[in-house]
Residue, then its C-alpha position, 0 to 999 in steps of 0.5 A: x828950400x833945400x838943405x845944403x849937404x856938404x861934401x865930404x871925404x870918408x875915405x881920407x879920415x884917421x882913425x881920431x877923424x872917424x871917432x869923432x865922426x860917429x860921436x857926433x852922429x849917434x843916430x848913424x848906424x855902424x854898418x852905414x858909417x862901415x860903407x860911408x867909409x868903404x870898410x867892414x862893419x868889423x874893420x869900423x869896429x875894430x876902429x871905433x874900439x880904440x884910440x891906439x894908445x899904449x894903455x889899449x894895446x896893454x889892455x888887451x894883453x891882459x885880458x889874452x892872459x886872462x883867456x889863457x890863464x881861465x883855460x888852465x885846469x885847477x891842479x895846473x893852477x894850484x901848482x902855478x900858485x904854489x899849494x900843495x895837492 
């Protein structure tokens, strides 16, 4: 007996549905799923890595500030923190 496969219109999935389907299908690769959705792997990863909440946006902003601060020199850091050099 053949298995019946339900047709799923992946093109109509919203971001929450994309994440839910991926979570329910752990054997599905990113690239395969991206192809099913008509997305690139990078686009799909961006969707999967965020839930679009304000917390995610704040985390992204914080991470960006951390990297900017990491670029400053020791002297710049000491001056910013008020240490005498």
